[in-house]
Structure formats: structure tokens, C-alpha cells
C-alpha positions as CSV (number, residue, x, y, z in Angstrom):
1,M,0.0,0.0,0.0
2,S,1.2,3.5,-0.7
3,D,1.4,6.4,1.5
4,G,0.6,8.5,-1.5
5,T,-1.1,8.5,-4.8
6,A,1.8,6.7,-6.4
7,D,0.4,3.3,-5.9
8,A,-1.4,1.1,-3.5
9,S,0.3,-2.0,-4.5
10,D,3.8,-1.2,-3.3
11,V,3.2,-3.4,-0.3
12,P,6.2,-5.5,0.7
13,A,5.3,-9.1,0.1
14,V,4.2,-10.5,3.4
15,I,4.0,-14.2,3.9
16,D,0.8,-15.2,5.4
17,P,1.5,-18.0,7.9
18,A,-2.0,-19.2,7.5
19,A,-1.6,-19.7,3.8
20,S,-2.6,-23.3,3.0
21,T,0.0,-25.8,1.9
22,A,-2.5,-28.6,1.9
23,P,-4.8,-29.4,-0.9
24,A,-8.2,-27.7,-0.9
25,S,-11.2,-29.8,-0.8
26,G,-13.3,-27.7,-3.1
27,H,-16.6,-26.0,-2.4
28,G,-19.4,-27.4,-0.5
29,G,-19.9,-30.9,0.8
30,G,-23.2,-32.0,-0.8
31,S,-23.2,-33.9,-4.1
32,G,-26.0,-31.7,-5.4
33,N,-23.9,-28.6,-4.8
34,I,-20.8,-30.2,-6.4
35,T,-22.9,-31.1,-9.5
36,K,-24.3,-27.6,-9.7
37,L,-20.8,-26.1,-9.5
38,A,-19.5,-28.6,-12.1
39,M,-22.2,-27.4,-14.5
40,G,-21.3,-23.8,-13.8
41,A,-17.6,-24.6,-14.5
42,V,-18.6,-25.9,-17.9
43,G,-19.9,-22.5,-18.8
44,V,-17.0,-20.5,-17.5
45,V,-13.8,-22.5,-17.4
46,F,-13.8,-24.8,-20.4
47,G,-14.7,-22.4,-23.2
48,D,-11.0,-22.0,-24.4
49,I,-10.2,-25.7,-24.6
50,G,-13.8,-26.4,-25.7
51,T,-13.4,-24.4,-28.9
52,S,-10.2,-26.1,-29.9
53,P,-11.8,-28.8,-32.0
54,I,-12.9,-26.0,-34.4
55,Y,-9.3,-25.5,-35.6
56,A,-6.8,-27.8,-33.8
57,F,-7.2,-31.0,-35.9
58,R,-7.4,-28.9,-39.2
59,E,-4.3,-26.9,-38.4
60,T,-2.2,-30.0,-37.9
61,F,-2.8,-31.0,-41.6
62,V,-3.1,-27.6,-43.4
63,G,-1.0,-25.4,-41.2
64,P,2.5,-24.1,-41.8
65,H,3.8,-27.7,-42.0
66,P,1.1,-29.7,-43.8
67,L,0.9,-33.4,-43.5
68,A,-0.2,-36.0,-45.9
69,I,-3.9,-36.9,-45.4
70,D,-3.6,-40.6,-45.0
71,E,-4.3,-43.2,-42.4
72,L,-0.8,-43.1,-40.8
73,H,-0.9,-39.4,-40.2
74,I,-4.6,-39.1,-39.2
75,L,-4.3,-41.9,-36.6
76,G,-0.9,-40.5,-35.5
77,V,-2.3,-37.0,-34.9
78,V,-5.5,-38.1,-33.1
79,S,-3.4,-40.4,-30.9
80,L,-1.1,-37.4,-30.1
81,I,-4.2,-35.3,-29.2
82,F,-5.5,-38.1,-26.9
83,W,-2.2,-38.5,-25.1
84,S,-1.5,-34.8,-24.9
85,M,-4.9,-34.2,-23.3
86,T,-4.3,-37.1,-20.9
87,L,-0.8,-36.1,-19.8
88,V,-0.9,-32.3,-19.9
89,V,-4.5,-31.6,-18.8
90,S,-5.6,-34.7,-16.9
91,V,-2.4,-35.6,-15.1
92,Q,-0.3,-32.4,-14.9
93,Y,-3.0,-29.8,-14.3
94,V,-6.0,-31.7,-12.9
95,G,-4.1,-34.4,-11.2
96,V,-1.0,-32.7,-9.7
97,L,-1.2,-28.9,-9.9
98,M,-4.8,-28.7,-8.6
99,R,-3.5,-30.1,-5.4
100,A,-1.3,-27.0,-5.1
101,D,-3.8,-24.4,-3.9
102,N,-3.3,-21.2,-1.9
103,K,-6.4,-21.2,0.3
104,G,-8.3,-22.6,-2.6
105,Q,-6.8,-20.3,-5.3
106,G,-4.8,-21.5,-8.3
107,G,-2.8,-20.0,-11.1
108,S,0.9,-19.0,-11.6
109,L,0.8,-16.1,-9.2
110,A,-1.0,-18.0,-6.5
111,L,1.5,-20.8,-6.9
112,V,4.4,-18.4,-6.6
113,A,2.8,-16.8,-3.5
114,L,2.3,-20.3,-2.0
115,I,5.9,-21.4,-2.4
116,S,7.7,-18.1,-1.9
117,G,7.7,-18.4,1.9
118,V,9.7,-21.6,1.6
119,I,12.2,-20.6,-1.2
120,R,12.5,-16.8,-0.7
121,K,15.9,-17.0,1.1
122,R,17.3,-19.6,-1.2
123,H,19.6,-18.6,-4.1
124,Y,17.0,-19.5,-6.7
125,G,14.1,-17.8,-4.9
126,G,14.2,-14.6,-7.0
127,L,14.3,-16.6,-10.2
128,V,11.2,-18.5,-9.2
129,V,9.3,-15.3,-8.6
130,L,10.5,-13.9,-12.0
131,L,9.3,-17.1,-13.7
132,G,5.9,-16.7,-12.2
133,V,5.8,-13.0,-13.3
134,F,6.8,-14.0,-16.8
135,A,4.1,-16.6,-17.0
136,T,1.6,-13.9,-16.0
137,S,3.0,-11.6,-18.7
138,L,2.6,-14.3,-21.3
139,F,-1.1,-14.6,-20.3
140,Y,-1.7,-11.1,-21.7
141,G,-0.6,-12.2,-25.1
142,D,-2.8,-15.3,-24.9
143,S,-5.7,-13.0,-23.8
144,M,-5.5,-11.2,-27.1
145,I,-5.0,-14.3,-29.4
146,T,-7.7,-16.5,-27.8
147,P,-10.7,-14.2,-28.7
148,A,-9.3,-13.5,-32.1
149,V,-8.7,-17.1,-33.2
150,S,-11.8,-18.5,-31.5
151,V,-14.3,-16.1,-32.9
152,L,-12.7,-15.9,-36.3
153,S,-12.5,-19.7,-36.7
154,A,-16.1,-20.0,-35.7
155,V,-17.3,-17.3,-38.1
156,E,-15.3,-18.9,-40.9
157,G,-17.7,-21.7,-40.7
158,L,-20.0,-19.5,-42.8
159,T,-17.8,-20.3,-45.8
160,V,-18.7,-24.0,-45.4
161,V,-22.4,-23.1,-45.4
162,Q,-22.0,-20.8,-48.4
163,S,-18.7,-20.1,-50.1
164,D,-19.6,-16.6,-51.3
165,M,-19.8,-15.5,-47.6
166,A,-15.9,-15.3,-47.4
167,P,-15.8,-11.4,-47.8
168,F,-18.2,-11.0,-44.8
169,V,-16.2,-13.2,-42.4
170,L,-13.8,-10.5,-41.2
171,P,-16.4,-7.7,-40.7
172,I,-18.7,-10.1,-38.8
173,A,-15.9,-11.3,-36.6
174,L,-14.8,-7.7,-35.8
175,V,-18.3,-6.6,-34.9
176,L,-18.6,-9.6,-32.6
177,L,-15.3,-8.9,-31.0
178,V,-15.9,-5.2,-30.5
179,G,-19.3,-6.0,-29.0
180,L,-17.7,-8.4,-26.7
181,F,-15.4,-5.8,-25.2
182,V,-18.1,-3.1,-25.1
183,I,-20.4,-5.2,-22.9
184,Q,-17.6,-5.8,-20.3
185,K,-18.4,-2.6,-18.4
186,S,-21.9,-4.0,-17.7
187,G,-20.5,-7.0,-15.9
188,T,-20.8,-10.7,-16.7
189,A,-23.4,-11.7,-14.1
190,K,-26.4,-11.6,-16.5
191,V,-24.6,-12.9,-19.5
192,G,-23.0,-15.6,-17.3
193,A,-26.4,-17.1,-16.5
194,L,-26.6,-18.1,-20.2
195,F,-23.0,-19.5,-20.3
196,A,-23.6,-22.9,-18.8
197,P,-26.7,-23.9,-20.9
198,V,-25.0,-22.8,-24.1
199,M,-21.7,-24.6,-23.4
200,V,-23.4,-27.8,-22.2
201,T,-25.4,-27.8,-25.4
202,Y,-22.2,-27.2,-27.4
203,F,-20.4,-30.0,-25.8
204,I,-23.3,-32.4,-26.3
205,V,-23.4,-31.4,-30.0
206,L,-19.6,-32.1,-30.2
207,A,-20.2,-35.6,-28.8
208,V,-23.3,-36.3,-31.0
209,L,-21.4,-35.3,-34.2
210,G,-18.4,-37.4,-33.2
211,I,-20.5,-40.5,-32.4
212,Y,-22.3,-40.2,-35.7
213,H,-19.1,-40.7,-37.6
214,L,-17.4,-43.0,-35.1
215,V,-20.2,-45.7,-35.4
216,Q,-19.5,-45.7,-39.1
217,M,-15.8,-46.3,-38.6
218,P,-15.1,-47.5,-35.1
219,E,-11.6,-48.7,-36.2
220,V,-10.3,-45.2,-35.6
221,L,-10.5,-45.9,-31.9
222,K,-7.3,-48.0,-32.2
223,A,-5.5,-44.7,-32.2
224,L,-5.9,-44.8,-28.4
225,N,-2.8,-47.0,-28.5
226,P,0.2,-44.7,-28.2
227,W,2.0,-46.8,-30.7
228,F,0.3,-44.9,-33.6
229,A,1.8,-41.6,-32.2
230,V,5.2,-43.3,-32.0
231,Q,4.9,-44.7,-35.5
232,F,4.1,-41.2,-36.8
233,F,7.3,-39.9,-35.3
234,L,9.4,-42.8,-36.5
235,T,8.1,-42.3,-40.1
236,D,8.3,-38.5,-40.2
237,K,10.7,-37.4,-37.6
238,M,10.9,-33.7,-38.3
239,L,7.3,-33.3,-39.5
240,G,6.2,-35.2,-36.4
241,F,8.1,-32.8,-34.2
242,L,6.7,-29.7,-36.0
243,A,3.2,-31.2,-35.8
244,L,3.4,-30.8,-32.0
245,G,3.1,-27.0,-32.6
246,S,-0.5,-27.6,-33.9
247,V,-1.4,-30.6,-31.7
248,V,-0.9,-28.4,-28.6
249,L,-3.8,-26.2,-29.8
250,A,-6.0,-29.1,-28.5
251,V,-4.9,-28.4,-24.9
252,T,-4.9,-24.6,-24.9
253,G,-7.0,-23.6,-21.9
254,A,-5.4,-26.1,-19.5
255,E,-4.0,-23.3,-17.4
256,A,-7.5,-21.9,-17.0
257,L,-8.5,-25.0,-15.1
258,Y,-5.9,-24.3,-12.5
259,S,-6.4,-20.5,-12.5
260,D,-10.2,-20.8,-12.0
261,M,-10.0,-23.4,-9.3
262,G,-10.9,-20.8,-6.6
263,H,-14.2,-20.0,-8.3
264,F,-15.5,-23.6,-8.4
265,G,-13.2,-25.8,-6.3
266,R,-11.1,-28.8,-7.2
267,G,-13.9,-31.4,-6.9
268,P,-16.4,-29.8,-9.3
269,L,-13.7,-29.0,-11.9
270,R,-12.5,-32.6,-11.8
271,L,-16.0,-33.9,-12.1
272,S,-16.9,-31.7,-15.1
273,W,-13.6,-32.5,-16.8
274,F,-13.5,-36.2,-16.5
275,G,-17.2,-36.8,-16.5
276,F,-18.3,-34.5,-19.3
277,V,-15.9,-32.2,-21.1
278,M,-12.9,-34.5,-21.8
279,P,-15.1,-37.3,-23.2
280,C,-17.0,-34.9,-25.5
281,L,-13.8,-33.4,-26.8
282,L,-12.2,-36.7,-27.5
283,I,-15.3,-38.2,-29.2
284,N,-15.3,-35.1,-31.5
285,Y,-11.6,-35.4,-32.4
286,F,-12.0,-39.1,-33.1
287,G,-15.1,-38.3,-35.1
288,Q,-13.2,-35.8,-37.3
289,A,-10.6,-38.5,-37.9
290,A,-13.2,-41.1,-38.7
291,M,-15.0,-38.8,-41.2
292,I,-11.8,-38.0,-43.1
293,L,-10.7,-41.6,-43.3
294,R,-14.0,-42.6,-44.9
295,L,-13.6,-40.1,-47.8
296,D,-11.5,-40.6,-50.9
297,D,-8.4,-38.4,-51.4
298,A,-10.1,-35.6,-53.3
299,Q,-13.0,-35.4,-50.8
300,A,-10.7,-35.6,-47.8
301,A,-8.6,-32.7,-49.1
302,V,-11.7,-30.5,-49.3
303,A,-13.2,-31.6,-46.0
304,M,-9.9,-31.0,-44.2
305,E,-10.2,-27.3,-45.0
306,N,-12.8,-27.2,-42.2
307,P,-13.4,-30.7,-40.8
308,F,-15.3,-29.5,-37.7
309,F,-18.2,-28.0,-39.6
310,N,-18.1,-30.8,-42.2
311,L,-19.1,-33.2,-39.4
312,A,-22.6,-31.9,-39.6
313,P,-25.1,-32.6,-42.4
314,E,-25.4,-29.7,-44.8
315,S,-28.8,-28.6,-43.5
316,L,-27.4,-28.3,-39.9
317,R,-24.2,-26.5,-40.6
318,L,-25.6,-23.0,-40.2
319,P,-27.0,-23.8,-36.7
320,L,-23.6,-25.3,-35.9
321,V,-21.8,-22.1,-37.0
322,I,-24.1,-20.1,-34.8
323,L,-23.6,-22.4,-31.8
324,A,-19.8,-22.5,-32.3
325,S,-19.8,-18.7,-32.5
326,G,-21.6,-18.5,-29.2
327,A,-19.1,-20.9,-27.6
328,A,-16.2,-18.9,-29.0
329,F,-17.8,-15.7,-27.6
330,I,-18.1,-17.4,-24.2
331,A,-14.5,-18.7,-24.4
332,S,-13.3,-15.1,-25.1
333,Q,-15.4,-13.7,-22.3
334,A,-13.7,-16.2,-19.8
335,V,-10.2,-15.2,-21.0
336,I,-11.0,-11.5,-20.7
337,S,-12.4,-11.9,-17.2
338,G,-9.3,-13.9,-16.4
339,A,-7.1,-11.0,-17.5
340,F,-9.1,-8.7,-15.1
341,S,-8.6,-11.2,-12.3
342,I,-4.9,-11.7,-12.8
343,T,-4.3,-7.9,-13.2
344,H,-6.1,-7.4,-9.8
345,Q,-3.8,-10.1,-8.2
346,A,-0.7,-8.5,-9.7
347,M,-1.8,-5.0,-8.4
348,Q,-2.3,-6.4,-4.9
349,L,1.1,-8.2,-5.0
350,G,2.9,-5.1,-6.1
351,F,3.7,-5.8,-9.7
352,I,1.3,-3.4,-11.4
353,P,0.5,0.2,-10.6
354,R,-3.0,1.0,-9.3
355,L,-5.6,0.9,-12.1
356,S,-9.1,2.0,-12.0
357,T,-11.2,-1.0,-11.0
358,R,-15.0,-1.3,-11.0
359,H,-16.9,-4.0,-9.2
360,T,-19.7,-5.2,-11.5
361,S,-21.6,-7.3,-8.9
362,E,-22.8,-6.5,-5.4
363,H,-22.6,-10.1,-4.4
364,E,-19.5,-11.6,-6.2
365,V,-16.2,-9.9,-5.2
366,G,-14.4,-11.6,-8.1
367,Q,-16.5,-9.9,-10.8
368,I,-14.5,-6.8,-11.7
369,Y,-14.0,-4.6,-14.7
370,I,-10.7,-2.8,-15.4
371,P,-11.2,-0.3,-18.2
372,F,-7.5,0.1,-19.2
373,V,-7.0,-3.7,-19.5
374,N,-10.3,-4.0,-21.5
375,W,-9.5,-1.4,-24.1
376,A,-5.8,-2.5,-24.4
377,L,-6.9,-6.1,-25.1
378,M,-9.6,-4.9,-27.6
379,T,-6.9,-2.9,-29.5
380,G,-4.6,-5.8,-29.6
381,V,-7.4,-8.2,-30.8
382,I,-8.4,-5.8,-33.6
383,V,-4.8,-5.4,-34.7
384,L,-4.4,-9.2,-34.7
385,V,-7.5,-9.8,-36.8
386,L,-6.6,-7.1,-39.3
387,V,-3.0,-8.2,-39.7
388,F,-3.4,-12.0,-39.8
389,Q,-6.8,-12.0,-41.7
390,N,-7.8,-15.6,-41.0
391,S,-7.6,-18.2,-38.2
392,S,-5.0,-20.4,-39.9
393,N,-2.5,-17.4,-39.9
394,L,-3.5,-16.7,-36.3
395,A,-2.9,-20.3,-35.3
396,S,0.7,-19.7,-36.2
397,A,0.9,-17.0,-33.5
398,Y,-1.1,-19.1,-31.1
399,G,0.6,-21.7,-28.8
400,I,3.9,-20.1,-28.0
401,A,2.4,-18.1,-25.0
402,V,0.4,-21.1,-23.9
403,T,3.4,-23.6,-24.1
404,G,5.7,-21.0,-22.5
405,A,3.3,-20.7,-19.5
406,M,3.0,-24.5,-19.3
407,L,6.8,-24.9,-19.2
408,I,7.1,-22.3,-16.5
409,D,4.3,-24.1,-14.5
410,T,6.4,-27.2,-14.8
411,C,9.4,-25.4,-13.3
412,L,7.3,-24.1,-10.5
413,M,5.8,-27.6,-10.0
414,A,9.4,-29.0,-9.6
415,V,10.0,-26.5,-6.8
416,L,6.7,-27.3,-5.3
417,L,7.2,-31.1,-5.2
418,I,10.7,-31.0,-3.8
419,A,10.9,-27.8,-1.6
420,L,7.3,-27.6,-0.3
421,W,5.7,-31.1,-0.5
422,K,9.1,-32.8,0.0
423,W,8.5,-35.7,-2.3
424,K,11.2,-38.4,-2.3
425,L,13.6,-37.8,-5.2
426,W,13.0,-41.3,-6.6
427,L,9.3,-40.3,-7.1
428,A,9.6,-36.6,-7.9
429,V,12.4,-36.7,-10.5
430,P,10.6,-39.1,-12.9
431,V,7.4,-37.0,-12.7
432,I,9.3,-33.7,-13.2
433,V,11.4,-35.1,-16.1
434,T,8.3,-36.5,-17.9
435,F,6.6,-33.1,-17.9
436,F,9.8,-31.2,-18.8
437,V,10.1,-33.5,-21.8
438,V,6.5,-33.2,-22.8
439,D,6.1,-29.4,-22.2
440,G,9.6,-28.7,-23.5
441,A,8.8,-30.5,-26.8
442,Y,5.6,-28.5,-27.2
443,F,7.4,-25.2,-26.5
444,A,10.3,-26.1,-28.9
445,A,7.9,-27.0,-31.7
446,N,6.0,-23.7,-31.2
447,A,9.3,-21.8,-31.2
448,T,9.5,-22.6,-34.9
449,K,6.3,-20.4,-35.3
450,V,8.0,-17.2,-34.1
451,P,8.8,-15.9,-37.6
452,D,5.2,-16.6,-38.7
453,G,3.5,-14.7,-35.9
454,G,4.7,-16.3,-32.7
455,W,6.7,-13.1,-32.1
456,F,3.4,-11.2,-31.3
457,P,2.6,-12.9,-27.9
458,L,6.3,-12.9,-27.0
459,L,6.4,-9.2,-27.7
460,I,3.3,-8.6,-25.6
461,G,4.7,-10.8,-22.9
462,G,8.1,-9.0,-23.0
463,V,6.5,-5.6,-22.7
464,A,4.2,-6.7,-19.8
465,F,7.2,-8.4,-18.1
466,T,9.2,-5.1,-18.4
467,L,6.4,-3.1,-16.9
468,L,5.7,-5.5,-14.1
469,T,9.4,-5.8,-13.0
470,T,10.1,-2.1,-13.4
471,W,7.2,-1.2,-11.2
472,N,8.1,-3.7,-8.5
473,K,11.7,-2.7,-8.4
474,G,10.9,1.0,-8.5
475,R,8.5,0.7,-5.5
476,R,11.1,-1.3,-3.6
477,L,13.7,1.4,-4.2
478,M,11.2,4.1,-3.0
479,R,10.5,2.2,0.1
480,D,14.2,1.8,0.8
481,R,14.8,5.5,0.4
482,M,11.9,6.4,2.6
483,T,13.0,3.9,5.3
484,E,16.5,5.3,5.3
485,A,15.2,8.7,6.4
486,A,12.4,7.4,8.6
487,L,11.9,8.9,12.1
488,P,10.5,6.4,14.7
489,L,6.8,7.2,15.2
490,N,6.9,6.8,19.0
491,V,9.7,9.4,19.2
492,F,7.8,11.7,16.9
493,A,4.6,11.4,18.9
494,K,6.3,12.5,22.1
495,S,8.1,15.5,20.5
496,A,5.1,16.6,18.4
497,H,2.6,16.6,21.2
498,G,3.7,19.8,22.8
499,S,4.8,21.6,19.6
500,A,1.4,21.7,17.7
501,A,-2.1,22.7,18.4
502,R,-4.6,19.8,18.7
503,V,-7.9,20.1,16.8
504,P,-11.0,17.9,17.0
505,G,-11.5,14.8,14.8
506,T,-9.4,12.0,13.4
507,A,-6.6,12.1,10.9
508,I,-5.5,8.9,9.1
509,F,-2.1,9.1,7.5
510,M,-1.5,6.3,5.0
511,A,2.0,4.7,5.2
512,S,3.6,2.2,2.9
513,T,5.5,0.4,5.8
514,N,5.2,-0.2,9.5
515,M,8.4,1.8,10.1
516,G,8.9,5.5,10.6
517,V,6.7,8.6,10.1
518,P,4.9,9.0,6.8
519,S,6.0,12.1,4.9
520,A,2.4,13.4,4.8
521,L,2.4,13.6,8.6
522,L,5.8,15.4,8.6
523,H,4.6,17.9,6.0
524,N,1.3,18.5,7.8
525,I,2.9,19.5,11.1
526,K,5.6,21.5,9.3
527,H,3.2,23.6,7.3
528,N,-0.1,23.5,9.2
529,K,1.4,23.2,12.7
530,V,-1.7,21.3,13.9
531,L,-2.5,17.7,15.0
532,H,-5.9,16.1,15.3
533,E,-7.0,14.7,18.6
534,R,-6.6,11.2,17.2
535,V,-3.8,10.4,14.7
536,V,-3.8,7.0,13.1
537,V,-0.9,5.9,10.9
538,L,-2.4,3.2,8.7
539,T,-0.5,0.6,6.7
540,V,-2.3,-1.8,4.3
541,E,-0.5,-5.1,3.9
542,V,-1.4,-7.5,1.1
543,Q,-0.7,-11.1,2.2
544,D,0.5,-13.9,0.0
545,G,-2.7,-15.7,0.8
546,P,-5.8,-14.9,-1.3
547,Y,-8.0,-14.1,1.8
548,V,-7.4,-13.0,5.4
549,E,-9.5,-14.2,8.3
550,P,-11.5,-11.4,10.0
551,A,-9.6,-12.1,13.3
552,E,-6.3,-11.4,11.5
553,R,-7.5,-8.3,9.6
554,F,-6.3,-5.7,12.1
555,S,-3.5,-5.0,14.5
556,V,-3.3,-1.8,16.5
557,V,-0.5,-0.4,18.6
558,E,-1.3,2.6,21.0
559,L,1.7,5.0,21.1
560,G,0.2,7.5,23.6
561,Q,-0.6,11.2,23.1
562,G,-3.5,10.2,20.9
563,F,-1.3,8.4,18.3
564,Y,-2.0,4.9,17.0
565,R,-0.3,2.6,14.5
566,M,-2.8,0.4,12.7
567,T,-2.1,-2.4,10.2
568,L,-4.9,-3.5,7.9
569,R,-4.4,-6.9,6.1
570,Y,-5.9,-8.1,2.9
571,G,-5.5,-11.2,0.8
572,F,-4.4,-10.7,-2.8
573,M,-7.9,-11.6,-4.1
574,E,-9.7,-9.2,-1.8
575,E,-11.0,-5.6,-2.4
576,T,-9.2,-2.9,-0.4
577,D,-12.2,-1.0,1.0
578,I,-10.7,1.0,3.9
579,P,-13.9,2.8,5.1
580,A,-15.8,-0.6,5.2
581,A,-12.9,-2.1,7.1
582,L,-12.7,0.8,9.6
583,A,-16.4,0.3,10.4
584,H,-15.4,-3.0,12.0
585,A,-12.0,-1.9,13.4
586,P,-11.2,-2.6,17.0
587,M,-11.4,0.4,19.3
588,C,-8.4,2.7,19.1
589,G,-9.8,5.7,20.9
590,G,-13.4,5.2,19.8
591,P,-15.3,4.3,16.6
592,F,-14.4,5.9,13.3
593,E,-17.0,8.4,11.9
594,M,-16.2,9.2,8.3
595,M,-17.6,12.8,8.6
596,K,-15.1,13.5,11.3
597,T,-12.2,11.7,9.7
598,S,-9.6,13.1,7.3
599,F,-7.3,10.9,5.1
600,F,-3.9,12.3,4.3
601,L,-2.0,10.9,1.4
602,S,1.5,11.8,0.0
603,R,2.3,12.1,-3.6
604,Q,5.9,11.5,-4.4
605,T,7.6,13.2,-7.4
606,L,10.8,11.5,-8.6
607,V,13.9,13.7,-9.1
608,P,17.2,12.6,-10.8
609,S,19.6,10.9,-8.6
610,E,23.4,10.9,-8.8
611,K,23.4,7.2,-8.2
612,P,20.3,5.8,-9.8
613,G,19.0,2.5,-8.5
614,M,18.1,1.2,-12.0
615,M,18.8,2.2,-15.6
616,I,17.7,5.7,-16.6
617,W,15.2,4.5,-19.2
618,R,13.6,2.3,-16.5
619,E,13.5,5.2,-14.0
620,K,11.7,7.3,-16.7
621,L,9.3,4.4,-17.3
622,F,8.6,4.0,-13.6
623,A,8.0,7.8,-13.3
624,W,5.5,7.6,-16.2
625,M,3.7,4.7,-14.6
626,M,3.5,6.6,-11.3
627,R,2.0,9.7,-13.0
628,N,-0.6,7.5,-14.7
629,A,-1.6,5.4,-11.7
630,A,-5.2,5.6,-10.8
631,S,-6.4,7.7,-7.9
632,A,-5.7,6.3,-4.4
633,M,-9.2,7.5,-3.4
634,E,-10.9,5.2,-5.9
635,F,-8.6,2.2,-5.2
636,F,-9.1,2.4,-1.4
637,R,-12.7,3.6,-1.9
638,L,-12.0,6.7,0.3
639,P,-14.7,9.4,0.6
640,T,-13.4,12.0,-1.9
641,N,-14.4,15.0,0.2
642,R,-12.3,13.7,3.2
643,V,-8.9,13.3,1.4
644,V,-5.9,15.7,1.6
645,E,-2.9,15.2,-0.6
646,L,0.6,16.5,0.3
647,G,3.5,16.4,-2.2
648,S,7.1,15.4,-1.7
649,Q,10.2,14.8,-3.8
650,L,12.2,11.6,-3.8
651,E,15.4,10.3,-5.4
652,I,15.7,6.6,-6.3
């Protein structure tokens, strides 16, 4: 928390001793509740991976490295898809990583926060944190590509219905995408009520279409044998390796299962994945393979241009396009909401400057809207669609960010298994090596896409990583400089008591740390020469746990002479509403009445230093980020007519 308008997220990372290191049990105990949550998860969590059948199988054959459309390659590819989904999604994410919850929350940042208390003092502790931040940065590139490729590939189904619709694909996709971002400010509660029925219908249709073709050629199920994937590699070594860059499109969205664990719980997510989503997806992929194998060479070549929509009879293709477009819309919505959520976490953990955040639901704390992130993502999505023009070109850019995040999650998983869970090496090493080989192969195959568009998510990730690390280091340098000149508050309280007039009311001075006197308090007594009857120095600490128990929310130290030091603790998933918290604060001289309380903030202005703490260009970038940070009043939800700002200069 900041003692000025610079930022509220400059809180030193504080390890919450209550942060859970044991697996979460999920939400609710009743089977009915779990089933309801599982259905809700189908609508919110599985949209990204659920829309992959629209383009993943196709891209393996007609993408940048086309394959021969024959039995060897078709069975080899569908076998790769099955085993990729089994190893990466089912085993790595659903089986292992979902056990690593931080008080029920998942995702790269939550995982870093969970293990940071154990590894922070080790020589690789800083590297682990940077890896987590980089995985978060890559997510922003993924947040732009997912809406673009999902919506565009769904709308391209119109060309299967009627070939002369091709000129209208791009405009229709752009209208849908712009509309998607425009509605974000209204919140997702009402739209979200429609998500589950649409996605459940969509997955059922996937399964029905797949079964229709499977019963006509059940022999394709022999591809469940991994030997067909091995045979594919033995026959076409380099093409088999390059094909992994497209096969991985079938598992994009796996990280969302882990990131959204806090919304639904581990049990419901596992139930919906193993009991519904995974079977529907695999049936559809095998159905696409069965359909292509039943056609002659000429027909197969035509059908492979869009095998997903060719699964349906001609009379049902238009309804399928509409349903797939709705599913793509929902998948995009989930990714955008995820970008809001991860930005909020990064703000609370001190990696992003304070941004204007609106809560779109009175009941659900997690439903937020961040205008800057929304419009930045929309701009990136529009640029992507206009530059790449079609989903096949976009698929070349897709995957590098996803596989990069997967590889980083594997690195974090290795630290988790050995340092936190303390698995025996004979058990941990084979597991870690297996996933390093699998995720490393996917990342290496996607690295070949960099010249064809993979540079875009890497560029976005690099920019985001630079911004996040610059902000974090700049705030740390500012705290260090302020701590160097800090005057102990108890000494100040005794000396100031007799040197200033006392006036009625309460003054709350925001401080970034628990040490010293905030600069706003020093400037106030220097220039105004008055002190309120009650002076509270308030520090907000954001814990490494997602939530803080009410009993641990406050700590108050009475310093005498009407001075108090209060610490207010929040989890990184919680909203920092100071007036609401003060209404329940323990007594420190009486209850807080907002109309008799003034909040004093300090705005720091950076000035050049003879010995800069970081490179000049980063100092300038940090200063720019400070100037453009959102108002502290809005972030802390302070009453605007009760806030006083006092400026100061600072060298870093």
C-alpha cells in the first residue's frame, strides 16, 4: 500500500503464515452442490479448450507444416491429441497442480505466492518469482489471441455453409469482438447465467457429431494406442516434431482449469472435466478423424479445410456455426475476465500500478472490470484480426504463449514437489522429467512459429514483463529510500505533542510500511502546525494468501498522546475497501466516523539521482507509470471529500 497516490500495491510481500499448503477440498460438501458447481464450471472454465476442435485438428494438416492426409498421419495425430490431453491436462494440471492451492486459489501467481515463503531465502528464490511473473506476462498475449482465433475460426464456418460468404467473415468477426469488449463494463453476471446452458449444449453437440461418424468407422479408436503416435514420429521425424506445434492447440486452456480453481473448487472441476468435457472433446476429435478416413483423397482434401463444420449434415451447418460462434464468444469472455482477475492479483502483490477497477456485482467480489486492460486487449485483438486475416494465420501465432506458460508451470511444479511437498527424489524426479520433456517438446515445436506470428505474444509478454518488474523494483527502491530517512513514530509522537495545536477529529495518515513517520504527517505538522485529537498511521499489507480471516484483519498499537499505528491486512484476491474495514475496526480511541475523519496521502515526485537505482530508461518508465496510476481515493474507496494530498520529492 502506498502512503501517497503513487500506488497502493507497493506493499512488501508479506508471507501469510496461515496460507494453506495442503490441498483444498473444493466448495461445499453436498453432491448436489458439487454437480451444480460442475455445470457452472462448464460455462466459465472450459470455453477455451472447448473451442479447440474447431481448428486444432485442421491446423495439424493444413497449417504451416502440412501433413499427408492418409491413415498413418490421421491416426498418429489423433493419438497425439488423446495422449496430450491425458498427460498435460488430466495428469499435470487436474491431477497434480490442482493439489497446489493457496487457500483454494490457483494459477501461476497463486503458486508463486504459495511457495515463496519456503524458497525466498534460497539462491533461486528470486528466479522462481520472476518465472511466475513472466508466466503472468505471457497470459496477456494469450488473452489477445484467444478471442481473435476462437471467434474468427467459428465465423469462418459460414464459408462451409455458403462459399460466397468469405468477404463477410472479417467484418462479422470484428463486430462480434468489438461488441464483446463493449459489454464488459456492464459486468458478466447476467450474461454468465446463459453461459452454462450454451456450453453444455455445445459439448453435447460435439459428442453427438463425433459419435455419428465413429459408429460408421469405429476402427479409428485403435489410435488410443500410443504406438500410432510413436509410429508417426518414426516415419516423419521432423514433421512429427513440427506437428506438435499444432497438436498443442487441442490443450490450450489447460492453465485456465488451474487459475479458475478458486471459483469452483477442485472437486467440481475434476467432475466436469473427467465426467463430461474430456469425453465430449475426444469423441469429437476421433469423429473428425473417422470422417476424413471414410472419404476418398479428393473429398478428404476438401473436407480437411474445415473438418469440424463438415461433421454436420449440410442442413445443420448454419446452426452449428451459430452455436460455435456462441461458444467462441463465451470462451473469449472467460479469458478477458481472467485478464481482469490476474491484473487485480498483480496489483495487490505489487507488480502493477494501481488501475481504476470497477466492481460489477454487489454479491460476487471476483466480478470486476478494469477499463485500461479491457481497451488495451480490444486494441490488440483488432490489430491481430486485421493483420493476420484468418484463423490459420492466427494459429501460427497461437501456442507459444500457452506452451511457455506450461513450461514455467512445470518449473514451479518442480520446486513445489521438492521444496514444499518434500516428495522423495525417486518419485519426484521421474514426474518432473516427464513433464519437462512433454512441455519442453511443445514449446520447442512452437518456437518454430516465431517468424510466422509467434513473435506477437512474445512481444506482448516481454512488454508486460518489463512493466511489471520495473514497477516492482521502483517501488522497492522508493520504500528503501523512505525507510533510510524514517523517524521512529513513538519518538515523533512525544516530540510533536507539545509543539502543535490539537484540533477535533481523526486524521488517518497512509503509510507504505510499518516503520517511521509518513511524509504526509511530517509535511502537515511542518506547514499547518496542527495535529488532530486522534492520529492514526495506517498501513495496508497484502498477504501472499488470497484471503485473510476477520480475526487477522487488524493489528493496533497505541503509542500514547492520541497516536495509534494500525495495520490492515488483505488477501491478494480481496478488495481494499478501507472505510468498510474501519467500520469493523477494533477500538483505538473510539469508533471511526467518516464525517469526522480526514485521510492524508502523500504524492511522491521523482527527481534525478546521482546514483540511480536502476537504468535511466527504467526510471523514466517508472516515473511515467507513477504519473498515470489511478487515484488512491478510488482504489481504497475513500470518501473524496475527506482526502488531503501533500506532495514530496524523492530520489531513487
